[in-house]
C-alpha positions in Angstrom: 129.8 144.1 228.4 126.5 146.0 228.6 126.8 149.9 229.9 124.4 151.2 232.0 123.5 154.8 231.6 122.8 156.5 234.5 119.2 158.1 235.5 118.8 161.7 234.3 119.3 164.3 236.6 116.7 166.7 237.4 118.9 169.9 236.2 119.7 168.1 232.5 115.9 168.0 232.2 115.5 171.4 233.2 117.8 172.5 230.3 116.7 170.6 228.1 113.0 172.5 228.8 114.8 175.9 228.9 116.5 175.4 225.5 112.7 174.2 224.1 111.5 177.0 225.6 114.5 179.6 223.6 113.6 177.7 220.2 109.7 178.5 220.7 110.1 181.7 222.0 112.4 182.3 219.0 109.9 181.5 216.4 107.2 183.0 217.7 109.4 186.3 217.9 110.3 185.3 213.8 106.4 184.8 213.1 105.3 187.9 214.4 108.1 189.8 212.2 107.6 187.9 208.9 104.0 188.6 209.6 104.2 192.2 210.0 107.2 192.8 207.3 104.2 191.1 205.0 101.2 193.3 206.2 103.8 195.8 205.3 104.8 195.0 202.3 101.0 194.4 201.0 99.9 198.2 202.5 102.7 199.3 200.0 101.4 197.5 197.0 98.1 199.1 197.8 99.6 202.1 198.5 101.7 202.1 195.1 98.1 200.9 192.9 96.5 204.0 194.3 99.0 206.5 193.4 98.9 204.6 189.5 95.4 204.8 189.3 95.5 208.7 190.3 98.0 209.4 188.0 95.9 207.6 185.2 92.8 209.6 186.4 95.0 212.9 185.8 96.0 211.5 182.1 92.4 210.7 181.4 91.7 214.5 182.4 94.8 215.3 180.3 93.1 213.4 177.2 89.6 214.7 177.7 91.2 218.4 177.4 92.9 217.7 174.5 89.7 216.1 173.2 87.7 219.2 173.8 90.2 221.4 172.6 90.3 219.4 168.9 86.6 219.1 168.8 85.8 223.2 169.4 88.9 223.4 166.8 86.0 221.2 164.4 82.8 223.2 165.4 82.0 226.4 167.8 78.7 224.3 168.2 80.7 221.5 170.9 79.5 221.7 174.3 80.7 218.6 175.5 80.7 214.3 175.9 80.9 211.5 177.7 83.4 209.3 177.2 83.5 206.0 178.6 87.6 204.3 178.9 88.1 200.8 179.1 90.8 199.9 181.0 91.7 195.7 180.1 95.4 196.4 180.5 95.4 196.7 184.2 95.2 193.4 187.3 91.8 193.9 187.7 88.6 195.2 185.7 88.2 198.7 186.4 85.7 201.5 184.5 86.5 204.7 183.3 84.5 207.7 182.7 85.7 211.1 181.5 82.7 214.0 181.4 83.8 216.6 179.2 81.8 219.8 179.2 82.8 223.2 176.7 80.9 226.5 178.1 80.5 229.3 176.8 81.9 232.4 178.5 81.5 236.0 178.3 84.0 236.6 175.9 82.5 234.9 172.5 86.4 234.0 171.4 87.1 232.0 174.8 85.3 228.6 176.1 85.5 226.8 179.3 86.4 223.3 179.5 85.6 221.3 182.2 86.6 218.1 182.4 86.2 215.3 185.3 87.7 211.7 185.1 86.2 208.7 187.4 88.3 205.6 187.8 85.8 202.4 190.0 86.1 198.9 189.8 84.9 195.9 192.1 86.0 196.5 195.6 87.6 199.8 195.0 86.7 203.5 196.1 86.1 205.9 193.3 89.4 207.9 192.4 88.2 211.0 190.9 90.4 213.9 189.0 89.1 217.3 187.7 90.5 220.4 185.7 89.1 223.6 184.5 90.7 225.1 181.0 90.2 229.0 179.5 90.7 228.0 175.6 90.6 230.4 173.0 87.6 229.3 170.5 90.2 230.2 167.9 93.3 229.0 168.5 91.8 225.7 171.2 95.2 224.3 171.2 97.1 227.8 173.2 95.2 228.1 177.1 94.2 231.8 177.7 94.3 231.8 181.2 96.3 228.7 183.4 94.9 225.8 184.0 93.3 225.8 187.5 
C-alpha cells in the first residue's frame, strides 16, 4: 500500500525558513567575531615586533658606547665611526647603522660619547635610539657623569 503524505502547510515551511535565517545570522556573527580576533592577533604581533626592534636599537646603542669607550682607551685620538650592522637572523632583512661620535669637552680628561642607532627595513618605518655619555679619557669604563 502506498501512503500519501499530506502537503506541507505554510506554517511548517515558514518555520524552516526562520531556522535557516537564524543559522545564517549565527554564521555571520561567528565570521565577524573570527575576523576581529584575527585582526587583533595581527596587531598584537606587529606591536611585539616593534618592541623587539626597539630593544634591538637600545642594545646597539649600548654596544656603540662600549665600543667607543674601548677605542678611547686604545687611542685618545679616536673621534668616532659609523658602524654598519647586519641583522640576518630576524624574520625579514633589516639594515642597522650605529653612528658613534667621541667629542672633546672643556675638561681634557672627559670625553662626550654620542651614539645613535637606526634600524630600517622594507615596508617599515625607521627606528632610532640615541644616548650621550661622558666618560673619563683615563678610565673610559666608568662614566664620569650619568647617562642621558
